[in-house]
N, C-alpha and C positions, 0 to 999 in steps of 0.2 A: 540287792549284793552284785548284779552285772555290773550295775557301771556304776560303783567303788570298786576300783581299779586299786587305790593307794592301800585297801583292806584284802582284797582278794585276789589273787593269780591264780592261773592254768595250772594244773599238777605234771601237763602232760608239756613242760616247754624243757625239760633235759633232756626227754626222749627223741621231740623233734629234732633239737639239738647236733644228738647224739645220730642218729638214723639218716635226716633228710638232711641234714646241716640248719645251719638260722634261714629261719624265715616267719614271717610277718606272727602268722599261729601262734608262734611258741614265745614270743616277744613278749615279754610284760613292762619291760622297763619303758616310761612313760613319752621320752624323746627320743628312743630309737626303736621304739614302733611308729612314734610318728616321721621318721625318715622314711623310713621302710617303707610306709604303706603309701608316702608322699610320691616314693622313686615306681611305685607303682600305678599309683594315679596319673602323674606325671604318659609313662609307658601309655594305658592307656588310654589319655585323652580324656581325661576327667581332669579338668584345668581348661570348662569353658565351651573346648572344642566344639564339631559336631562328630568327632571320633566314634566317641564313647558309644553314644546313642546310633551310629550308624552301625556299631557293630553289633550292640544287643538288639539292636533290629534285623542286621541281618542272620545271629545265628535263632531267630526265633522264625525268622522266613525259611533258612536253611534246613530246620526241626522239622516245620509243617511237609516241605516241599520230600525232603529223602522219608522221612512217617509215610507221607500220604504212596509214595512209590513200594515201596515194602509191603503196605496191606495191599493194595493193586495187586499186589506178586503174589499177596496168601491166596492157599486154599478154603477163602474163609473159617480162615482162627490161624492166630499168631500168641507166640507169648510174648509179653508185652517187653517182660523184660533181656530176653539174650535174640529175641527177634527184630526189635524196636529202641527198643532205648539203648541198647550198647553200639549198635551198630550207628545212630543217630550219635549220641555223646565222642565214639571213634572221630569221628567224617569229621567233627568240632573241633575236636584238642589236634588235627591235623589245621586245621583252615585255620583257627583263631590263635593255638597258641604254636600252631610253623613246628610241631614233631611227630613225628612218622613212629607208629609201632611193629612190627608183624604184622597181627591182627588187632582185631576189637575183643577177641579173648584175650589177650595176653597185654592188650594194655591195662583191661577190669582184673584179670587175674593181680597185676603190681599194684593197681591204688586200690583193689577189694584188702589183698592183704597188706599195706604200709598202713592205710589208714583201721584198718581192725584195730594193729598193732597200737597207735599212735593215738586214737583216742576213744578206742573200746576195750580197753584190756588193761582192768582197772586190778586185776591182780597177777601179772603179767605171766598169764600161763604162758611154758615155753616154747609150748609150739605153734601159738600165734609169734609171739617174738621170734621164730625160728625161721616162719616163713615171708615176716615181715623185711626182716633185715639182708635174705635171699634173695624180696623184692629190690629190696632199695638199694641195693647192690647191679641186681641188674637194672632196672630203667634210670639209674643216673647213668651209667655207665652211656645209655639207647640219647641220653641228653648231652654228655659232654661230644658225642661223637657229632646230635650233632649242631652245636654250638661250634666244633672246631671245624667242621666242614663249610658251615656260612662263615664263618667268619674268613675262610681261606677263600671261599667267591669274590670276600668282599677285597678278601688286600688283593685277587687277578686283576680285579675291576672298578674301584675306586669308585669311579661313576655310577654305578649298577645303582638301580631305584633302591629307594627300603622295604622291602617287601610289608605286605598290609599283616603284620603277625608279631604276635606280641613278643616273640624271642626275638625278630626285627627289632623289634623297637627297644626294645632292653640291652640291644647289643648298639647299636647304631644312632643315643639318643639325641645329636647334638644335629642331626635331620630333623625333629622335631621344633628348633628354634628356642626361645621366651615363651613362656606363658602368658595369657594375656593378663596375667597382677604382675607382673615387671620380673618372677624370679629369672634367676639366670638359670642359664640351658641345665643340665644333667652332669655330669661327668661318665665317660665312658665306667660300666661294671666292670668289671674284675670277672672271667670266667666261672668260680666257681659260687658269685653272687647271681649269678643269670641261671648257672645251672639249681642251686637252691628253692629261688624264684619259680624256676618255671616248675619242676618236677615237685614243688607245692600248693600253688595254685590243681594244678592238675589233677591230686591225687583228695585236694579238695572238691573240684568238679564231681569230678567220676560219683565219689563216694553221695555227694550229696541228690545228684540229678540222679544218678541211680535207686533209692532206696526212697525222695521222695516220690516215684515217680509211680513208681508199683506199690508203695501205700497210700497213694491217693486215687487212686485208679481202683487197688484192691475195696477202696473203703467207696468207692462211690460206685459200684456193683453190687455192694449188697442195700442202696439206699433207694428210696423211688427218686429223690433230685438228681440220680443221674438222668431224669427225661430235663429235669430243668436245663441241667450243662451240656446235653447233647442238643441244644434247641438254639440258646449260646455258640455252640460249635459253628449247627447248620449257615448261622445268621452272620459265620464270621466275626463274631462278638470275639476279642481275645478278652477284654478286660474281665465280663463275666465269668469265663470257664476258668480266666484265674483263680478269680474269686471259689470260686467254685473247688479247686483246687485241694486251696489251702485252708479252704472250709472242711473238706474232706481231711487234710491230715489235723487240725486239731484233735481229731477222735480215734486219730491213728498219728502220732507222732514224729517223725521218723529220728529228730534224735529227745527222746522220751526224759533224760537224764542231761541234764548241765553239770558237773561239776569242777568246778574251786576248792584253792588252798587258802586259808586263814593265814591272814597276816599278821595277827591282831585286832580284833574285831568288836565293838556290840549291836550286836541286833535286836531291834527293835518290837516286839510282837501289841498285839490289841489287850495284852494284861498283865505285859513284864519282861522288859529286857536282858539280854542271854548274853555273856560275853567269849569268845569264841576264841581260844587257843590257841600262838601262831601254829600253824603244822596242821594245822587239823581240816579235814575232807569236809567240806562243807559240797551238798548236793542238791539242787536245787528239780524239783519233780517237775518238766517244762505242763508231763502227762495233767496232774493236776494243776499246773498255777491257769493252763489254756481255757481250764473247767472251773477257771472262778467267778462266780457271778457278779462277782463288786466289779474284779478287772475286765469280763465278756456278756454284758447284757444277756440277758436266758444262754445259757453260756451251755446249758444240755440241750439246746434244740440248734438243728442243723440250717444254716441262713446263708444261702449263696447271695444275698448281698453284702456280705459284710466285705468291711476293707479290710485283705491280710496286712494293711502294713500299722493296723494297730496293733498289732501284735507279732510282734519279730523272732518270735522265738525259735521256729522253724530252722532260721540259719545261723543262732546265737545274737548276743547279745550289749551292745556296746563295745568296745576300746575291740574283745575278739568275736564280733559280731562279722560272717564269712562278708568277705571281703569280693567275690565275684557272684553275690545272690540277684544279681538284676540280669544279670545272662541263667543266672541256670532258672531263674523263674522265667522269663524269656525260650530257655529250648524248654524247659516240662510246660508250658502252654502249645509251645508247634504242636511239638508231641499228639497231645492230650486233645491239641487240637483234630487231628487227624484222623486217631482213632473214633472218636467218638462221631465222629461224621457216615459211620458207620452205620450203617440197618443195622435195625433186630443183635445190639451189639447186647453179648449177656456173658454169661462167665462159662469155660468151658465144660462141659457134662463131666459129676462126678467128681474122684479123686485130682482130673487132673486141671479141674480149674476152681485148685487151692491152691493162697499162698503158701511157695517154700521155700524156707531159709536156709543157708546154709551161715551158725554164727549167724552175727546181725545183720546180715543179708539180705536180702531177695535175691533170687538165684531165679524161678520161674513163677509166673503168673500167664496161664491157656486161658486168651476170650474165644468167641467166637461172634461172627456177624454176618450176614445174607450177603452173597456177592457181587460183584457187577454193578449198577450207581449207589453214589456214598450222597 
């Protein structure tokens, strides 16, 4: 279903357009989606150059370094959400994307409110709608100010080097030259397009990493396989750490349901076919699909050797799969590696160690660990 883009679209397209402006996440028309995604790909160096790979590696390494320093400063315990993941994500948004927010709490509040309304509010709860609209206005204003400031700096010094941020590369695409495929350099994007891309990518980044990191750590903490994940972290084996994280997410997925809207389609089952009329909402229950024995061998068994690329539902699938999946995986792995290296890592005692949610978002998960040597 997720691959049949001619028959199924995303239900949140109009809401994305109204709230944050046109962005690849909400674009269903194939040609327009391909052009929008291509512009982002080339700005991010996904044209055969080393820029993208280097950028992903930098995000992962910086996440591990900052998480390590935060854990070193902690007094034998930390909140995985607000004390660890949130500040790491905030630092990456400044460094990689190129925008700043007053503080991590503000950025996370904006992105959670917008993401909740766009992606996780199918009934259009008016309180969620109001909060999302207010957050979008504030965040759009911040990004517009960042764009204006950077354009002004470029006007003042036309010879200035392009900074290695996504914002700069979207604003100054001519500095990249033609791609190895022989494509012409991209035209300069107007400020509104740049703004929409930056806001959309930042919201998706924050929402995905915040939810997925907390849910995967919460799941690992209740399983004996935590010892295997810790062994991988202590060995510096990021690939094994990532496999444990995303195996844990199979049991507690960050996106348990993926919604689509039918354009008039026929679905085939084991025993019969069913026509799905146009405009009908269709829900793919990822939490069930990820436990399907036909798709995932020994699905009820936790296996830390599975390749997470064998099932991509953690970050969507098909045309609307997450553009920043590699970046999110690298950052989550860096955070988790630093945390899992702590001696005697356990869930905090009592209610403090329970994963607390605000709506669809984790907002607290306290852990304890031994002080000193990691």
